[in-house]
PDB file of N, CA, C and O in Angstrom:
ATOM      1  N   UNK A   1       0.979  -0.925   0.293  1.00  0.00           N
ATOM      2  CA  UNK A   1       0.381  -0.295  -0.147  1.00  0.00           C
ATOM      3  C   UNK A   1       1.016   1.478  -0.067  1.00  0.00           C
ATOM      4  O   UNK A   1       1.779   1.716   0.869  1.00  0.00           O
ATOM      5  N   UNK A   2       0.706   2.546  -0.966  1.00  0.00           N
ATOM      6  CA  UNK A   2       1.371   2.969  -0.851  1.00  0.00           C
ATOM      7  C   UNK A   2       1.278   3.887   0.349  1.00  0.00           C
ATOM      8  O   UNK A   2       0.191   4.268   0.784  1.00  0.00           O
ATOM      9  N   UNK A   3       2.700   4.309   0.989  1.00  0.00           N
ATOM     10  CA  UNK A   3       2.314   5.331   2.218  1.00  0.00           C
ATOM     11  C   UNK A   3       1.581   6.792   1.997  1.00  0.00           C
ATOM     12  O   UNK A   3       2.083   7.498   1.123  1.00  0.00           O
ATOM     13  N   UNK A   4       0.569   7.253   2.629  1.00  0.00           N
ATOM     14  CA  UNK A   4      -0.510   8.508   2.677  1.00  0.00           C
ATOM     15  C   UNK A   4       0.601   9.684   3.192  1.00  0.00           C
ATOM     16  O   UNK A   4       1.287   9.259   4.121  1.00  0.00           O
ATOM     17  N   UNK A   5       0.855  10.789   2.868  1.00  0.00           N
ATOM     18  CA  UNK A   5       1.930  12.364   3.591  1.00  0.00           C
ATOM     19  C   UNK A   5       0.398  12.483   4.262  1.00  0.00           C
ATOM     20  O   UNK A   5      -0.711  12.124   3.868  1.00  0.00           O
ATOM     21  N   UNK A   6       0.831  13.093   5.345  1.00  0.00           N
ATOM     22  CA  UNK A   6       0.374  13.818   6.589  1.00  0.00           C
ATOM     23  C   UNK A   6      -0.175  14.679   6.464  1.00  0.00           C
ATOM     24  O   UNK A   6      -0.993  14.996   7.328  1.00  0.00           O
ATOM     25  N   UNK A   7       0.079  15.692   4.988  1.00  0.00           N
ATOM     26  CA  UNK A   7      -0.006  17.002   4.518  1.00  0.00           C
ATOM     27  C   UNK A   7      -1.248  16.403   3.847  1.00  0.00           C
ATOM     28  O   UNK A   7      -2.000  17.351   4.072  1.00  0.00           O
ATOM     29  N   UNK A   8      -2.058  15.467   3.146  1.00  0.00           N
ATOM     30  CA  UNK A   8      -2.449  15.355   1.803  1.00  0.00           C
ATOM     31  C   UNK A   8      -3.909  15.684   2.348  1.00  0.00           C
ATOM     32  O   UNK A   8      -4.357  15.184   3.380  1.00  0.00           O
ATOM     33  N   UNK A   9      -4.801  16.845   1.303  1.00  0.00           N
ATOM     34  CA  UNK A   9      -5.735  17.491   1.626  1.00  0.00           C
ATOM     35  C   UNK A   9      -6.863  16.660   1.023  1.00  0.00           C
ATOM     36  O   UNK A   9      -6.535  16.236  -0.085  1.00  0.00           O
ATOM     37  N   UNK A  10      -7.932  16.339   1.352  1.00  0.00           N
ATOM     38  CA  UNK A  10      -8.803  15.909   0.477  1.00  0.00           C
ATOM     39  C   UNK A  10     -10.482  16.799   0.387  1.00  0.00           C
ATOM     40  O   UNK A  10     -11.348  16.924   1.254  1.00  0.00           O
ATOM     41  N   UNK A  11     -10.438  17.192  -0.748  1.00  0.00           N
ATOM     42  CA  UNK A  11     -11.812  17.484  -0.784  1.00  0.00           C
ATOM     43  C   UNK A  11     -12.986  16.617  -1.382  1.00  0.00           C
ATOM     44  O   UNK A  11     -12.788  15.718  -2.199  1.00  0.00           O
ATOM     45  N   UNK A  12     -14.318  16.998  -0.864  1.00  0.00           N
ATOM     46  CA  UNK A  12     -15.081  16.123  -1.325  1.00  0.00           C
ATOM     47  C   UNK A  12     -16.388  17.333  -1.104  1.00  0.00           C
ATOM     48  O   UNK A  12     -16.770  17.867  -0.064  1.00  0.00           O
ATOM     49  N   UNK A  13     -16.934  17.526  -2.710  1.00  0.00           N
ATOM     50  CA  UNK A  13     -17.515  18.183  -3.166  1.00  0.00           C
ATOM     51  C   UNK A  13     -19.154  17.635  -3.257  1.00  0.00           C
ATOM     52  O   UNK A  13     -19.002  16.700  -4.044  1.00  0.00           O
ATOM     53  N   UNK A  14     -20.552  17.652  -2.943  1.00  0.00           N
ATOM     54  CA  UNK A  14     -21.519  17.688  -3.680  1.00  0.00           C
ATOM     55  C   UNK A  14     -22.226  18.108  -3.781  1.00  0.00           C
ATOM     56  O   UNK A  14     -22.688  18.639  -2.771  1.00  0.00           O
ATOM     57  N   UNK A  15     -22.802  18.225  -4.798  1.00  0.00           N
ATOM     58  CA  UNK A  15     -22.998  18.966  -6.192  1.00  0.00           C
ATOM     59  C   UNK A  15     -25.079  18.808  -6.333  1.00  0.00           C
ATOM     60  O   UNK A  15     -25.555  18.075  -7.200  1.00  0.00           O
ATOM     61  N   UNK A  16     -25.785  19.416  -5.587  1.00  0.00           N
ATOM     62  CA  UNK A  16     -27.314  19.047  -6.153  1.00  0.00           C
ATOM     63  C   UNK A  16     -27.141  19.495  -7.425  1.00  0.00           C
ATOM     64  O   UNK A  16     -26.218  20.244  -7.743  1.00  0.00           O
ATOM     65  N   UNK A  17     -27.980  19.081  -8.180  1.00  0.00           N
ATOM     66  CA  UNK A  17     -28.594  19.237  -9.719  1.00  0.00           C
ATOM     67  C   UNK A  17     -30.011  19.049 -10.136  1.00  0.00           C
ATOM     68  O   UNK A  17     -30.555  17.957  -9.970  1.00  0.00           O
ATOM     69  N   UNK A  18     -30.642  20.072 -10.676  1.00  0.00           N
ATOM     70  CA  UNK A  18     -32.231  19.556 -11.345  1.00  0.00           C
ATOM     71  C   UNK A  18     -32.053  18.343 -11.811  1.00  0.00           C
ATOM     72  O   UNK A  18     -30.879  18.022 -11.993  1.00  0.00           O
ATOM     73  N   UNK A  19     -32.918  17.521 -12.074  1.00  0.00           N
ATOM     74  CA  UNK A  19     -33.563  16.538 -11.835  1.00  0.00           C
ATOM     75  C   UNK A  19     -32.962  16.075 -13.834  1.00  0.00           C
ATOM     76  O   UNK A  19     -33.735  16.384 -14.740  1.00  0.00           O
ATOM     77  N   UNK A  20     -31.829  15.490 -14.115  1.00  0.00           N
ATOM     78  CA  UNK A  20     -31.740  14.855 -15.190  1.00  0.00           C
ATOM     79  C   UNK A  20     -30.642  15.727 -15.760  1.00  0.00           C
ATOM     80  O   UNK A  20     -30.393  15.385 -16.916  1.00  0.00           O
ATOM     81  N   UNK A  21     -29.943  16.680 -15.362  1.00  0.00           N
ATOM     82  CA  UNK A  21     -28.550  17.014 -15.310  1.00  0.00           C
ATOM     83  C   UNK A  21     -27.291  16.284 -15.033  1.00  0.00           C
ATOM     84  O   UNK A  21     -26.487  16.390 -15.959  1.00  0.00           O
ATOM     85  N   UNK A  22     -26.969  15.722 -14.241  1.00  0.00           N
ATOM     86  CA  UNK A  22     -26.268  14.987 -13.480  1.00  0.00           C
ATOM     87  C   UNK A  22     -24.979  14.611 -14.620  1.00  0.00           C
ATOM     88  O   UNK A  22     -23.770  14.811 -14.505  1.00  0.00           O
ATOM     89  N   UNK A  23     -25.664  14.068 -15.605  1.00  0.00           N
ATOM     90  CA  UNK A  23     -24.748  14.086 -16.893  1.00  0.00           C
ATOM     91  C   UNK A  23     -23.523  15.286 -17.045  1.00  0.00           C
ATOM     92  O   UNK A  23     -22.301  15.297 -16.901  1.00  0.00           O
ATOM     93  N   UNK A  24     -24.649  16.357 -17.447  1.00  0.00           N
ATOM     94  CA  UNK A  24     -24.291  17.426 -17.333  1.00  0.00           C
ATOM     95  C   UNK A  24     -23.166  18.267 -17.181  1.00  0.00           C
ATOM     96  O   UNK A  24     -22.268  18.887 -17.751  1.00  0.00           O
ATOM     97  N   UNK A  25     -23.795  17.897 -15.902  1.00  0.00           N
ATOM     98  CA  UNK A  25     -22.804  18.235 -14.863  1.00  0.00           C
ATOM     99  C   UNK A  25     -21.253  17.685 -14.857  1.00  0.00           C
ATOM    100  O   UNK A  25     -20.198  18.256 -15.134  1.00  0.00           O
ATOM    101  N   UNK A  26     -21.467  16.704 -14.542  1.00  0.00           N
ATOM    102  CA  UNK A  26     -20.468  15.581 -14.725  1.00  0.00           C
ATOM    103  C   UNK A  26     -19.622  16.150 -16.030  1.00  0.00           C
ATOM    104  O   UNK A  26     -18.662  16.910 -15.904  1.00  0.00           O
ATOM    105  N   UNK A  27     -20.065  15.725 -17.163  1.00  0.00           N
ATOM    106  CA  UNK A  27     -19.216  16.154 -18.671  1.00  0.00           C
ATOM    107  C   UNK A  27     -18.717  17.729 -18.550  1.00  0.00           C
ATOM    108  O   UNK A  27     -17.851  18.178 -19.300  1.00  0.00           O
ATOM    109  N   UNK A  28     -19.247  18.379 -17.700  1.00  0.00           N
ATOM    110  CA  UNK A  28     -18.783  19.583 -17.759  1.00  0.00           C
ATOM    111  C   UNK A  28     -17.176  19.854 -16.091  1.00  0.00           C
ATOM    112  O   UNK A  28     -16.238  20.650 -16.151  1.00  0.00           O
ATOM    113  N   UNK A  29     -17.395  19.169 -15.267  1.00  0.00           N
ATOM    114  CA  UNK A  29     -16.155  18.741 -14.614  1.00  0.00           C
ATOM    115  C   UNK A  29     -15.103  17.703 -14.874  1.00  0.00           C
ATOM    116  O   UNK A  29     -14.067  17.377 -14.294  1.00  0.00           O
ATOM    117  N   UNK A  30     -15.749  17.288 -15.978  1.00  0.00           N
ATOM    118  CA  UNK A  30     -14.598  16.492 -16.496  1.00  0.00           C
ATOM    119  C   UNK A  30     -13.527  17.008 -17.747  1.00  0.00           C
ATOM    120  O   UNK A  30     -12.386  16.991 -18.209  1.00  0.00           O
ATOM    121  N   UNK A  31     -14.585  17.360 -17.836  1.00  0.00           N
ATOM    122  CA  UNK A  31     -13.748  19.004 -19.516  1.00  0.00           C
ATOM    123  C   UNK A  31     -12.818  20.123 -18.634  1.00  0.00           C
ATOM    124  O   UNK A  31     -11.720  20.592 -18.931  1.00  0.00           O
ATOM    125  N   UNK A  32     -13.481  20.322 -17.698  1.00  0.00           N
ATOM    126  CA  UNK A  32     -12.789  21.031 -16.488  1.00  0.00           C
ATOM    127  C   UNK A  32     -11.209  20.463 -16.067  1.00  0.00           C
ATOM    128  O   UNK A  32     -10.124  20.958 -16.372  1.00  0.00           O
ATOM    129  N   UNK A  33     -11.447  19.485 -15.415  1.00  0.00           N
ATOM    130  CA  UNK A  33     -10.134  18.720 -15.099  1.00  0.00           C
ATOM    131  C   UNK A  33      -9.787  18.141 -16.041  1.00  0.00           C
ATOM    132  O   UNK A  33      -9.512  17.033 -15.581  1.00  0.00           O
ATOM    133  N   UNK A  34      -9.604  18.114 -17.051  1.00  0.00           N
ATOM    134  CA  UNK A  34      -8.877  17.744 -18.230  1.00  0.00           C
ATOM    135  C   UNK A  34      -8.393  18.699 -18.921  1.00  0.00           C
ATOM    136  O   UNK A  34      -7.400  18.466 -19.611  1.00  0.00           O
ATOM    137  N   UNK A  35      -9.152  20.398 -18.899  1.00  0.00           N
ATOM    138  CA  UNK A  35      -8.320  21.627 -19.359  1.00  0.00           C
ATOM    139  C   UNK A  35      -7.079  21.902 -18.684  1.00  0.00           C
ATOM    140  O   UNK A  35      -6.036  22.165 -19.283  1.00  0.00           O
ATOM    141  N   UNK A  36      -7.207  21.836 -17.341  1.00  0.00           N
ATOM    142  CA  UNK A  36      -6.066  22.176 -16.652  1.00  0.00           C
ATOM    143  C   UNK A  36      -6.305  21.955 -15.111  1.00  0.00           C
ATOM    144  O   UNK A  36      -5.339  22.346 -14.457  1.00  0.00           O
ATOM    145  N   UNK A  37      -7.060  21.571 -14.553  1.00  0.00           N
ATOM    146  CA  UNK A  37      -7.152  21.814 -13.412  1.00  0.00           C
ATOM    147  C   UNK A  37      -5.878  20.077 -13.042  1.00  0.00           C
ATOM    148  O   UNK A  37      -5.157  20.024 -12.045  1.00  0.00           O
ATOM    149  N   UNK A  38      -5.927  19.260 -13.807  1.00  0.00           N
ATOM    150  CA  UNK A  38      -4.782  18.083 -13.513  1.00  0.00           C
ATOM    151  C   UNK A  38      -3.227  18.518 -13.732  1.00  0.00           C
ATOM    152  O   UNK A  38      -2.251  17.912 -13.290  1.00  0.00           O
ATOM    153  N   UNK A  39      -3.224  19.351 -14.282  1.00  0.00           N
ATOM    154  CA  UNK A  39      -1.759  20.024 -14.785  1.00  0.00           C
ATOM    155  C   UNK A  39      -1.786  20.636 -13.454  1.00  0.00           C
ATOM    156  O   UNK A  39      -0.631  21.019 -13.265  1.00  0.00           O
ATOM    157  N   UNK A  40      -2.496  20.925 -12.442  1.00  0.00           N
ATOM    158  CA  UNK A  40      -2.381  22.235 -11.995  1.00  0.00           C
ATOM    159  C   UNK A  40      -0.949  21.435 -10.246  1.00  0.00           C
ATOM    160  O   UNK A  40      -0.895  20.391  -9.594  1.00  0.00           O
ATOM    161  N   UNK A  41      -0.253  22.572 -10.279  1.00  0.00           N
ATOM    162  CA  UNK A  41       0.781  22.031  -9.070  1.00  0.00           C
ATOM    163  C   UNK A  41       0.186  21.574  -7.882  1.00  0.00           C
ATOM    164  O   UNK A  41      -0.618  22.310  -7.311  1.00  0.00           O
ATOM    165  N   UNK A  42       0.404  20.703  -7.523  1.00  0.00           N
ATOM    166  CA  UNK A  42       0.006  19.978  -5.662  1.00  0.00           C
ATOM    167  C   UNK A  42      -1.716  18.732  -6.435  1.00  0.00           C
ATOM    168  O   UNK A  42      -2.173  17.788  -5.790  1.00  0.00           O
ATOM    169  N   UNK A  43      -2.167  19.105  -7.608  1.00  0.00           N
ATOM    170  CA  UNK A  43      -3.073  17.813  -7.853  1.00  0.00           C
ATOM    171  C   UNK A  43      -2.936  16.801  -7.610  1.00  0.00           C
ATOM    172  O   UNK A  43      -1.826  16.487  -8.041  1.00  0.00           O
ATOM    173  N   UNK A  44      -3.541  15.727  -6.997  1.00  0.00           N
ATOM    174  CA  UNK A  44      -3.027  14.162  -6.922  1.00  0.00           C
ATOM    175  C   UNK A  44      -4.303  12.945  -7.710  1.00  0.00           C
ATOM    176  O   UNK A  44      -3.931  11.784  -7.879  1.00  0.00           O
ATOM    177  N   UNK A  45      -5.286  13.226  -7.996  1.00  0.00           N
ATOM    178  CA  UNK A  45      -6.151  12.832  -7.839  1.00  0.00           C
ATOM    179  C   UNK A  45      -7.716  13.416  -7.966  1.00  0.00           C
ATOM    180  O   UNK A  45      -7.982  14.475  -7.398  1.00  0.00           O
ATOM    181  N   UNK A  46      -8.403  12.938  -8.473  1.00  0.00           N
ATOM    182  CA  UNK A  46     -10.629  13.565  -8.364  1.00  0.00           C
ATOM    183  C   UNK A  46     -11.152  11.722  -8.957  1.00  0.00           C
ATOM    184  O   UNK A  46     -10.543  10.754  -9.412  1.00  0.00           O
ATOM    185  N   UNK A  47     -12.039  11.918  -8.740  1.00  0.00           N
ATOM    186  CA  UNK A  47     -12.986  10.718  -8.671  1.00  0.00           C
ATOM    187  C   UNK A  47     -14.082  11.649  -8.383  1.00  0.00           C
ATOM    188  O   UNK A  47     -14.096  12.716  -7.769  1.00  0.00           O
ATOM    189  N   UNK A  48     -15.240  10.801  -9.136  1.00  0.00           N
ATOM    190  CA  UNK A  48     -16.743  11.037  -9.501  1.00  0.00           C
ATOM    191  C   UNK A  48     -17.422  10.129  -9.169  1.00  0.00           C
ATOM    192  O   UNK A  48     -17.108   8.955  -9.365  1.00  0.00           O
ATOM    193  N   UNK A  49     -19.077  10.718  -8.284  1.00  0.00           N
ATOM    194  CA  UNK A  49     -20.000   9.766  -8.562  1.00  0.00           C
ATOM    195  C   UNK A  49     -20.977  10.849  -9.267  1.00  0.00           C
ATOM    196  O   UNK A  49     -20.889  12.067  -9.421  1.00  0.00           O
ATOM    197  N   UNK A  50     -22.020   9.807  -9.657  1.00  0.00           N
ATOM    198  CA  UNK A  50     -23.752  10.435  -9.530  1.00  0.00           C
ATOM    199  C   UNK A  50     -24.633   9.691  -9.026  1.00  0.00           C
ATOM    200  O   UNK A  50     -24.820   8.609  -9.581  1.00  0.00           O
ATOM    201  N   UNK A  51     -25.310   9.986  -8.016  1.00  0.00           N
ATOM    202  CA  UNK A  51     -26.568   8.950  -7.806  1.00  0.00           C
ATOM    203  C   UNK A  51     -27.452   8.267  -8.675  1.00  0.00           C
ATOM    204  O   UNK A  51     -27.821   8.464  -9.833  1.00  0.00           O
ATOM    205  N   UNK A  52     -27.714   7.340  -7.740  1.00  0.00           N
ATOM    206  CA  UNK A  52     -28.906   6.531  -9.282  1.00  0.00           C
ATOM    207  C   UNK A  52     -30.312   7.643  -9.746  1.00  0.00           C
ATOM    208  O   UNK A  52     -31.202   7.562 -10.592  1.00  0.00           O
ATOM    209  N   UNK A  53     -29.995   8.508  -8.858  1.00  0.00           N
ATOM    210  CA  UNK A  53     -31.273   9.745  -9.256  1.00  0.00           C
ATOM    211  C   UNK A  53     -30.938  10.283  -9.885  1.00  0.00           C
ATOM    212  O   UNK A  53     -31.806  10.709 -10.647  1.00  0.00           O
ATOM    213  N   UNK A  54     -29.340  10.814 -10.211  1.00  0.00           N
ATOM    214  CA  UNK A  54     -28.877  11.632 -11.382  1.00  0.00           C
ATOM    215  C   UNK A  54     -28.889  12.724 -10.213  1.00  0.00           C
ATOM    216  O   UNK A  54     -27.797  12.826  -9.653  1.00  0.00           O
ATOM    217  N   UNK A  55     -29.826  13.498  -9.765  1.00  0.00           N
ATOM    218  CA  UNK A  55     -29.517  14.601  -8.335  1.00  0.00           C
ATOM    219  C   UNK A  55     -28.324  15.316  -8.267  1.00  0.00           C
ATOM    220  O   UNK A  55     -28.103  16.438  -8.724  1.00  0.00           O
ATOM    221  N   UNK A  56     -27.092  14.097  -7.268  1.00  0.00           N
ATOM    222  CA  UNK A  56     -26.425  14.242  -6.982  1.00  0.00           C
ATOM    223  C   UNK A  56     -25.144  13.871  -7.886  1.00  0.00           C
ATOM    224  O   UNK A  56     -25.074  12.798  -8.485  1.00  0.00           O
ATOM    225  N   UNK A  57     -24.335  14.663  -7.921  1.00  0.00           N
ATOM    226  CA  UNK A  57     -22.628  14.112  -7.848  1.00  0.00           C
ATOM    227  C   UNK A  57     -22.029  14.821  -6.815  1.00  0.00           C
ATOM    228  O   UNK A  57     -22.491  15.852  -6.327  1.00  0.00           O
ATOM    229  N   UNK A  58     -20.772  14.147  -6.409  1.00  0.00           N
ATOM    230  CA  UNK A  58     -19.848  13.762  -5.731  1.00  0.00           C
ATOM    231  C   UNK A  58     -18.561  13.919  -5.820  1.00  0.00           C
ATOM    232  O   UNK A  58     -18.040  12.831  -6.063  1.00  0.00           O
ATOM    233  N   UNK A  59     -17.527  15.070  -5.707  1.00  0.00           N
ATOM    234  CA  UNK A  59     -16.318  15.510  -6.739  1.00  0.00           C
ATOM    235  C   UNK A  59     -15.756  15.033  -5.081  1.00  0.00           C
ATOM    236  O   UNK A  59     -16.242  15.608  -4.107  1.00  0.00           O
ATOM    237  N   UNK A  60     -14.712  13.950  -4.910  1.00  0.00           N
ATOM    238  CA  UNK A  60     -13.766  13.868  -3.945  1.00  0.00           C
ATOM    239  C   UNK A  60     -12.636  14.069  -4.865  1.00  0.00           C
ATOM    240  O   UNK A  60     -12.364  13.517  -5.931  1.00  0.00           O
ATOM    241  N   UNK A  61     -11.963  15.120  -4.104  1.00  0.00           N
ATOM    242  CA  UNK A  61      -9.977  15.231  -4.819  1.00  0.00           C
ATOM    243  C   UNK A  61      -9.549  15.309  -3.753  1.00  0.00           C
ATOM    244  O   UNK A  61     -10.087  15.572  -2.677  1.00  0.00           O
ATOM    245  N   UNK A  62      -7.669  14.875  -4.264  1.00  0.00           N
ATOM    246  CA  UNK A  62      -7.281  14.648  -3.189  1.00  0.00           C
ATOM    247  C   UNK A  62      -5.840  15.818  -4.305  1.00  0.00           C
ATOM    248  O   UNK A  62      -5.453  15.904  -5.471  1.00  0.00           O
ATOM    249  N   UNK A  63      -5.548  16.474  -2.934  1.00  0.00           N
ATOM    250  CA  UNK A  63      -4.117  17.908  -3.136  1.00  0.00           C
ATOM    251  C   UNK A  63      -2.730  17.378  -2.238  1.00  0.00           C
ATOM    252  O   UNK A  63      -2.569  17.066  -1.058  1.00  0.00           O
ATOM    253  N   UNK A  64      -2.088  17.429  -3.090  1.00  0.00           N
ATOM    254  CA  UNK A  64      -0.722  17.417  -2.099  1.00  0.00           C
ATOM    255  C   UNK A  64      -0.707  17.965  -0.730  1.00  0.00           C
ATOM    256  O   UNK A  64      -0.115  17.375   0.174  1.00  0.00           O
ATOM    257  N   UNK A  65      -1.296  18.997  -0.559  1.00  0.00           N
ATOM    258  CA  UNK A  65      -1.478  19.539   0.954  1.00  0.00           C
ATOM    259  C   UNK A  65      -2.865  20.567   0.780  1.00  0.00           C
ATOM    260  O   UNK A  65      -3.549  20.590  -0.244  1.00  0.00           O
ATOM    261  N   UNK A  66      -3.139  21.458   2.077  1.00  0.00           N
ATOM    262  CA  UNK A  66      -3.771  22.116   1.568  1.00  0.00           C
ATOM    263  C   UNK A  66      -3.164  23.841   0.896  1.00  0.00           C
ATOM    264  O   UNK A  66      -4.028  24.684   0.657  1.00  0.00           O
ATOM    265  N   UNK A  67      -1.974  24.112   0.707  1.00  0.00           N
ATOM    266  CA  UNK A  67      -2.105  25.275   0.554  1.00  0.00           C
ATOM    267  C   UNK A  67      -2.042  25.637  -1.168  1.00  0.00           C
ATOM    268  O   UNK A  67      -2.022  26.720  -1.753  1.00  0.00           O
ATOM    269  N   UNK A  68      -2.014  23.828  -1.814  1.00  0.00           N
ATOM    270  CA  UNK A  68      -2.194  23.317  -3.226  1.00  0.00           C
ATOM    271  C   UNK A  68      -2.762  23.689  -3.278  1.00  0.00           C
ATOM    272  O   UNK A  68      -2.519  24.793  -3.766  1.00  0.00           O
ATOM    273  N   UNK A  69      -4.379  23.444  -2.898  1.00  0.00           N
ATOM    274  CA  UNK A  69      -5.844  23.530  -2.949  1.00  0.00           C
ATOM    275  C   UNK A  69      -6.044  24.319  -3.066  1.00  0.00           C
ATOM    276  O   UNK A  69      -6.805  24.523  -4.012  1.00  0.00           O
ATOM    277  N   UNK A  70      -5.496  25.757  -2.102  1.00  0.00           N
ATOM    278  CA  UNK A  70      -5.896  26.890  -1.859  1.00  0.00           C
ATOM    279  C   UNK A  70      -5.500  28.064  -3.148  1.00  0.00           C
ATOM    280  O   UNK A  70      -5.973  29.187  -3.325  1.00  0.00           O
ATOM    281  N   UNK A  71      -4.281  27.196  -4.067  1.00  0.00           N
ATOM    282  CA  UNK A  71      -3.444  27.876  -4.944  1.00  0.00           C
ATOM    283  C   UNK A  71      -4.300  27.865  -5.883  1.00  0.00           C
ATOM    284  O   UNK A  71      -4.415  28.796  -6.680  1.00  0.00           O
ATOM    285  N   UNK A  72      -5.087  26.691  -5.904  1.00  0.00           N
ATOM    286  CA  UNK A  72      -6.383  26.470  -6.885  1.00  0.00           C
ATOM    287  C   UNK A  72      -7.594  27.473  -7.049  1.00  0.00           C
ATOM    288  O   UNK A  72      -8.126  28.276  -7.816  1.00  0.00           O
ATOM    289  N   UNK A  73      -7.671  26.833  -5.712  1.00  0.00           N
ATOM    290  CA  UNK A  73      -8.680  28.189  -5.708  1.00  0.00           C
ATOM    291  C   UNK A  73      -8.901  29.762  -6.047  1.00  0.00           C
ATOM    292  O   UNK A  73      -9.774  30.540  -6.431  1.00  0.00           O
ATOM    293  N   UNK A  74      -7.891  29.730  -5.756  1.00  0.00           N
ATOM    294  CA  UNK A  74      -7.161  31.306  -6.281  1.00  0.00           C
ATOM    295  C   UNK A  74      -7.295  31.624  -7.636  1.00  0.00           C
ATOM    296  O   UNK A  74      -7.892  32.648  -7.967  1.00  0.00           O
ATOM    297  N   UNK A  75      -6.618  30.568  -8.775  1.00  0.00           N
ATOM    298  CA  UNK A  75      -5.969  30.283  -9.765  1.00  0.00           C
ATOM    299  C   UNK A  75      -6.784  31.219 -10.739  1.00  0.00           C
ATOM    300  O   UNK A  75      -8.007  31.110 -10.659  1.00  0.00           O
ATOM    301  N   UNK A  76      -6.241  32.184 -11.710  1.00  0.00           N
ATOM    302  CA  UNK A  76      -7.046  33.327 -12.382  1.00  0.00           C
ATOM    303  C   UNK A  76      -7.655  32.208 -13.130  1.00  0.00           C
ATOM    304  O   UNK A  76      -8.750  32.685 -13.427  1.00  0.00           O
ATOM    305  N   UNK A  77      -7.620  31.048 -13.602  1.00  0.00           N
ATOM    306  CA  UNK A  77      -8.791  30.606 -14.170  1.00  0.00           C
ATOM    307  C   UNK A  77      -9.574  30.295 -13.859  1.00  0.00           C
ATOM    308  O   UNK A  77     -10.271  29.712 -14.690  1.00  0.00           O
ATOM    309  N   UNK A  78     -10.158  30.428 -12.300  1.00  0.00           N
ATOM    310  CA  UNK A  78     -11.121  30.097 -11.354  1.00  0.00           C
ATOM    311  C   UNK A  78     -12.389  31.227 -12.657  1.00  0.00           C
ATOM    312  O   UNK A  78     -13.580  30.994 -12.863  1.00  0.00           O
ATOM    313  N   UNK A  79     -11.683  32.173 -13.170  1.00  0.00           N
ATOM    314  CA  UNK A  79     -13.611  32.479 -13.408  1.00  0.00           C
ATOM    315  C   UNK A  79     -13.424  32.582 -15.193  1.00  0.00           C
ATOM    316  O   UNK A  79     -13.994  33.331 -15.987  1.00  0.00           O
ATOM    317  N   UNK A  80     -12.199  31.310 -15.468  1.00  0.00           N
ATOM    318  CA  UNK A  80     -12.856  31.259 -16.423  1.00  0.00           C
ATOM    319  C   UNK A  80     -14.488  30.710 -16.821  1.00  0.00           C
ATOM    320  O   UNK A  80     -15.313  30.447 -15.946  1.00  0.00           O
ATOM    321  N   UNK A  81     -14.771  30.595 -18.343  1.00  0.00           N
ATOM    322  CA  UNK A  81     -16.410  29.974 -18.752  1.00  0.00           C
ATOM    323  C   UNK A  81     -16.601  28.843 -18.225  1.00  0.00           C
ATOM    324  O   UNK A  81     -17.616  28.728 -17.538  1.00  0.00           O
ATOM    325  N   UNK A  82     -15.676  27.641 -18.384  1.00  0.00           N
ATOM    326  CA  UNK A  82     -15.764  25.885 -17.693  1.00  0.00           C
ATOM    327  C   UNK A  82     -16.224  25.913 -16.117  1.00  0.00           C
ATOM    328  O   UNK A  82     -17.038  25.139 -15.613  1.00  0.00           O
ATOM    329  N   UNK A  83     -15.418  27.140 -15.344  1.00  0.00           N
ATOM    330  CA  UNK A  83     -15.244  27.259 -14.360  1.00  0.00           C
ATOM    331  C   UNK A  83     -17.036  27.428 -13.380  1.00  0.00           C
ATOM    332  O   UNK A  83     -17.892  26.915 -12.659  1.00  0.00           O
ATOM    333  N   UNK A  84     -16.537  28.635 -14.188  1.00  0.00           N
ATOM    334  CA  UNK A  84     -18.689  29.164 -14.535  1.00  0.00           C
ATOM    335  C   UNK A  84     -19.688  28.327 -14.241  1.00  0.00           C
ATOM    336  O   UNK A  84     -20.509  28.278 -13.325  1.00  0.00           O
ATOM    337  N   UNK A  85     -19.395  27.462 -15.505  1.00  0.00           N
ATOM    338  CA  UNK A  85     -20.566  26.687 -15.510  1.00  0.00           C
ATOM    339  C   UNK A  85     -20.477  25.728 -14.794  1.00  0.00           C
ATOM    340  O   UNK A  85     -21.481  25.731 -14.082  1.00  0.00           O
ATOM    341  N   UNK A  86     -19.655  24.633 -14.490  1.00  0.00           N
ATOM    342  CA  UNK A  86     -19.334  23.903 -13.867  1.00  0.00           C
ATOM    343  C   UNK A  86     -20.655  24.392 -12.131  1.00  0.00           C
ATOM    344  O   UNK A  86     -21.592  23.627 -11.898  1.00  0.00           O
ATOM    345  N   UNK A  87     -20.420  25.690 -11.197  1.00  0.00           N
ATOM    346  CA  UNK A  87     -20.313  26.102 -10.704  1.00  0.00           C
ATOM    347  C   UNK A  87     -22.110  26.942 -10.680  1.00  0.00           C
ATOM    348  O   UNK A  87     -22.771  27.266  -9.694  1.00  0.00           O
ATOM    349  N   UNK A  88     -22.531  27.111 -12.489  1.00  0.00           N
ATOM    350  CA  UNK A  88     -23.924  27.610 -12.137  1.00  0.00           C
ATOM    351  C   UNK A  88     -24.900  26.118 -13.207  1.00  0.00           C
ATOM    352  O   UNK A  88     -26.012  26.334 -13.689  1.00  0.00           O
ATOM    353  N   UNK A  89     -24.182  24.763 -13.362  1.00  0.00           N
ATOM    354  CA  UNK A  89     -24.876  23.922 -13.237  1.00  0.00           C
ATOM    355  C   UNK A  89     -25.047  23.318 -11.686  1.00  0.00           C
ATOM    356  O   UNK A  89     -26.112  22.772 -11.398  1.00  0.00           O
ATOM    357  N   UNK A  90     -24.159  23.407 -10.859  1.00  0.00           N
ATOM    358  CA  UNK A  90     -24.426  22.904  -9.451  1.00  0.00           C
ATOM    359  C   UNK A  90     -25.593  23.956  -9.270  1.00  0.00           C
ATOM    360  O   UNK A  90     -26.672  23.388  -9.439  1.00  0.00           O
ATOM    361  N   UNK A  91     -25.660  24.577  -9.137  1.00  0.00           N
ATOM    362  CA  UNK A  91     -26.975  25.680  -8.585  1.00  0.00           C
ATOM    363  C   UNK A  91     -28.261  25.545  -8.878  1.00  0.00           C
ATOM    364  O   UNK A  91     -29.190  26.119  -8.309  1.00  0.00           O
ATOM    365  N   UNK A  92     -28.357  24.480 -10.128  1.00  0.00           N
ATOM    366  CA  UNK A  92     -29.600  24.587 -10.584  1.00  0.00           C
ATOM    367  C   UNK A  92     -30.590  23.616 -10.101  1.00  0.00           C
ATOM    368  O   UNK A  92     -31.763  23.444 -10.436  1.00  0.00           O
ATOM    369  N   UNK A  93     -29.865  23.033  -9.256  1.00  0.00           N
ATOM    370  CA  UNK A  93     -30.967  21.665  -8.559  1.00  0.00           C
ATOM    371  C   UNK A  93     -31.425  22.274  -7.167  1.00  0.00           C
ATOM    372  O   UNK A  93     -32.172  21.632  -6.428  1.00  0.00           O
TER     373      UNK A  93
END
């Protein structure tokens, strides 16, 4: 089993979406991840789960440490359309 850093930071987010919008949110998140998040300094991994009814999406992400996560949260690219789309999709529920 790989050694887990004591500084590892885990982010768990539950998005609540309108009925039938879970897949659209998942696609937006995947595009966002592929576009730039996976290359952010300190990003370790991201996992996504959708509820059976499609109304909840869980994002479980791991970062090297909280400082890496905070740098990601305050990165100027967070204001780009993909980021806004993810946030807007999550607010529809």
